[in-house]
C-alpha positions in Angstrom: 0.0 0.0 0.0 1.1 3.7 -0.3 2.1 3.6 3.3 5.7 3.1 2.2 5.7 6.7 0.9 5.0 8.1 4.3 7.9 10.0 5.9 8.4 11.1 9.5 10.8 13.6 10.8 13.8 12.3 12.6 13.0 10.9 16.0 9.5 9.6 15.1 8.4 6.0 14.6 8.0 5.2 10.9 5.1 2.9 11.7 3.2 5.5 13.7 1.7 7.4 10.7 0.3 4.4 8.7 -1.0 2.8 11.9 -2.8 6.1 12.8 -4.3 6.4 9.3 -5.5 2.8 9.2 -7.0 3.3 12.6 -8.7 6.4 11.3 -10.0 4.4 8.3 -11.7 1.9 10.6 -13.2 4.6 12.8 -14.4 6.6 9.8 -16.2 3.6 8.3 -17.8 2.7 11.7 -19.1 6.2 12.4 -20.5 6.5 9.0 -22.2 3.1 9.5 -23.6 4.4 12.8 -24.9 7.5 11.1 -26.6 5.4 8.3 -28.1 3.1 10.9 -30.1 5.9 12.6 -33.4 5.9 10.8 -33.9 9.7 11.0 -30.7 10.7 9.3 -31.1 14.4 9.9 -31.5 13.9 13.7 -28.6 11.4 13.6 -26.2 13.7 12.0 -27.3 16.5 14.4 -26.6 14.3 17.4 -23.2 13.3 16.0 -22.2 16.9 15.5 -23.4 18.0 18.9 -21.4 15.1 20.5 -18.1 16.2 18.9 -18.8 19.8 19.6 -18.8 19.0 23.3 -15.5 17.1 22.9 -14.1 20.0 20.9 -14.9 22.5 23.7 -12.7 20.3 26.1 -9.9 20.1 23.5 -9.9 23.8 22.8 -9.4 24.4 26.6 -6.5 21.9 26.6 -4.6 23.0 23.5 -2.9 26.2 22.3 -4.5 28.5 19.8 -3.5 27.8 16.1 -1.1 30.3 14.6 -2.7 33.2 12.6 -1.4 31.8 9.3 -3.5 28.6 9.8 -6.9 30.4 10.2 -7.7 31.0 6.5 -7.2 27.3 5.8 -9.2 26.4 8.9 -12.1 28.6 8.2 -12.3 27.5 4.6 -12.2 23.9 5.7 -15.0 24.4 8.1 -17.3 25.6 5.2 -16.3 22.7 3.0 -16.7 20.1 5.8 -20.2 21.4 6.6 -21.1 21.2 2.9 -19.7 17.7 2.7 -21.9 16.6 5.7 -25.0 18.0 4.1 -24.3 16.2 0.9 -23.4 13.0 2.6 -26.6 13.2 4.7 -28.6 13.5 1.5 -26.7 10.6 -0.1 -27.5 8.4 2.9 -31.1 9.4 2.9 -31.5 8.4 -0.8 -29.1 5.5 -1.3 -27.6 2.3 0.1 -24.6 2.7 2.4 -22.6 0.1 0.4 -22.9 2.2 -2.7 -22.9 5.8 -1.4 -19.8 5.5 0.9 -17.4 4.1 -1.8 -18.5 6.7 -4.3 -18.0 9.5 -1.8 -14.7 8.3 -0.6 -13.3 6.9 -3.8 -14.0 9.9 -6.0 -11.8 12.2 -3.9 -8.4 10.9 -5.0 -9.7 10.8 -8.6 -10.8 14.4 -8.4 -7.5 15.6 -7.0 -5.7 14.0 -9.9 -8.1 15.5 -12.5 -7.9 19.0 -10.9 -4.1 18.8 -10.9 -4.3 18.6 -14.7 -7.2 20.9 -15.5 -6.6 23.6 -12.9 -2.9 23.4 -12.0 -1.7 22.4 -15.4 0.3 19.4 -14.0 0.8 16.5 -16.4 0.0 12.9 -15.5 2.5 10.1 -16.0 1.6 6.8 -17.4 1.2 5.2 -14.0 -0.9 8.0 -12.7 -3.1 7.9 -15.8 -3.6 4.2 -15.3 -4.6 4.8 -11.7 -7.2 7.4 -12.8 -8.6 5.0 -15.4 -8.9 2.2 -12.8 -10.6 4.4 -10.3 -13.0 5.6 -13.0 -13.9 2.1 -13.9 -14.6 1.2 -10.3 -16.8 4.3 -9.8 -18.7 3.5 -13.0 -19.2 0.0 -11.7 -20.6 1.3 -8.4 -22.9 3.8 -10.2 -24.2 1.0 -12.4 -24.5 -1.6 -9.6 -28.3 -1.4 -9.9 -28.4 -1.1 -13.6 -28.5 2.1 -15.7 -29.3 4.9 -13.2 -32.8 6.3 -13.7 -33.8 9.8 -12.9 -34.7 8.7 -9.3 -31.2 7.5 -8.6 -29.4 10.6 -9.9 -29.8 12.8 -6.8 -28.2 10.1 -4.6 -25.3 9.6 -7.0 -24.9 13.3 -7.4 -24.8 13.9 -3.6 -22.2 11.1 -3.1 -20.0 12.5 -5.9 -20.4 16.0 -4.5 -19.3 14.7 -1.1 -16.1 13.5 -2.8 -15.5 17.0 -4.2 -15.7 18.5 -0.7 -13.5 15.8 0.7 -10.8 16.4 -1.9 -10.9 20.1 -1.2 -10.8 20.1 2.6 -8.2 17.4 2.6 -5.8 19.6 0.7 -6.7 22.6 2.9 -6.2 20.8 6.2 -3.0 19.2 5.0 -1.5 22.7 4.4 -3.3 24.4 7.3 -2.1 22.1 10.1 1.5 22.7 9.0 1.0 26.4 9.6 -0.9 26.0 12.9 2.0 25.0 15.2 -0.4 22.7 17.0 -2.2 19.7 15.7 -4.5 19.4 18.7 -5.5 23.1 18.6 -6.2 22.9 14.8 -8.4 19.9 15.2 -10.2 21.3 18.2 -11.1 24.6 16.5 -12.0 22.8 13.3 -14.6 20.7 15.1 -15.8 23.4 17.4 -16.6 25.7 14.5 -18.2 23.2 12.3 -20.0 21.1 14.9 -22.9 23.5 15.7 -23.5 24.3 12.1 -25.4 21.2 10.9 -27.2 21.0 14.2 -28.5 24.6 13.7 -29.4 23.8 10.1 -31.4 20.8 11.3 -33.0 22.8 14.1 -34.1 25.5 11.5 -35.8 22.8 9.4 -37.5 20.8 12.2 -37.6 23.1 15.3 -38.5 21.4 18.5 -39.6 18.2 16.7 -36.0 17.5 15.7 -35.2 15.2 18.6 -38.6 13.8 19.3 -38.4 10.0 19.7 -34.6 9.8 19.2 -33.9 9.0 22.8 -32.9 5.4 22.1 -30.3 6.4 19.5 -28.7 9.2 21.6 -25.9 6.9 22.7 -25.3 5.9 19.1 -25.0 9.6 18.2 -22.6 10.3 21.0 -20.3 7.3 20.0 -20.5 8.4 16.4 -19.4 12.0 17.3 -16.5 10.8 19.4 -15.4 8.4 16.6 -15.7 11.1 14.0 -13.5 13.5 15.9 -11.0 10.9 16.7 -10.8 9.6 13.1 -10.2 13.0 11.5 -7.9 14.0 14.4 -5.7 11.1 13.6 -5.7 12.0 9.9 -4.7 15.6 10.5 -1.9 14.4 12.8 -0.7 12.1 10.1 -0.9 14.9 7.5 1.4 17.0 9.7 4.1 14.3 9.7 3.8 12.3 6.5 3.0 12.7 2.8 -0.3 14.3 2.2 -1.1 12.2 -0.9 -0.1 8.9 0.8 -2.2 9.7 3.9 -5.2 10.5 1.7 -4.8 7.3 -0.3 -4.2 5.0 2.7 -7.3 6.2 4.6 -9.4 5.1 1.6 -9.0 1.5 2.9 -12.2 2.5 4.8 -14.0 1.5 1.5 -13.3 -2.2 2.2 -14.4 -1.8 5.8 -17.6 0.0 4.8 -18.4 -2.8 2.4 -18.1 -5.4 5.2 -20.3 -3.2 7.4 -22.9 -2.9 4.6 -23.0 -6.7 4.3 -22.9 -7.8 7.9 -24.8 -4.9 9.6 -27.2 -3.6 7.0 -27.7 -6.9 5.2 -27.3 -5.2 1.9 -26.7 -7.5 -1.0 -23.5 -6.0 -2.4 -23.2 -8.6 -5.1 -20.2 -9.4 -7.2 -20.4 -6.2 -9.2 -20.4 -3.8 -6.3 -17.7 -5.8 -4.4 -15.6 -5.9 -7.5 -16.1 -2.2 -8.2 -15.2 -1.3 -4.6 -12.0 -3.3 -4.8 -11.3 -1.7 -8.2 -11.5 1.8 -6.7 -9.2 0.8 -3.9 -6.7 -0.7 -6.4 -6.8 2.4 -8.5 -6.0 4.6 -5.6 -3.0 2.4 -4.7 -1.8 2.6 -8.4 -2.3 6.4 -8.5 -0.3 7.0 -5.3 2.5 4.5 -6.1 2.9 6.3 -9.4 3.3 9.8 -7.9 6.8 11.2 -8.3 
């Protein structure tokens, strides 16, 4: 896997970064599974956001303030992360977990590669082009897992793809921002403190006092999901401050495989050969893309 490309400064353990990223991948797939399991998705996401907001308050008190140079990155990331949650929420409301999650996660590395050519004017080598093509084939397979998408499926697929756009964007921002912050803990704490209340307020504006009616039994699930979400991304940001941004971003997409297992075992979704093969193809393409980077 691309973990071999990760580099730590002298004095660090070379195994620490890949272990942290793989742990984050597991936690990320699990908290997304928990979010999807809550029948009322809007209330579920609101609970998760409120849970990690409380955790973030504690972390803000325990960590130094990020340096001034990091704040433009941090604030822009907050906007993109809130947008990604809104899109992911919509995708989970409309589609299957086993299909939406791989599209959302797998499209991000592909989009980074495409943007590097179309926006930044960077060329793709043969290996990188192969990786892009393999990821594209996998994503097409996922989109066609239930046959040619009809008009009813397009909103779910669009929301999942839009989530990937947001993920690609805030990954790059946070990878740069944390290196300017002077404190990983402070950066993560403020990131979650600022974004946490946003979705909860949006949900409250839509539902008012009825938002949390009848959700008592799933409050513990929301709390666990919030803690896992904060921990997972905190580990990723820590890894980004010490290792290769591209390799960290690629390695954490192993969560696609974990999500496929959750979809099968927990949600009893029939993934079928096509969807399983497509998920594995996306993961293989990500590995090819990152191995081929100069």
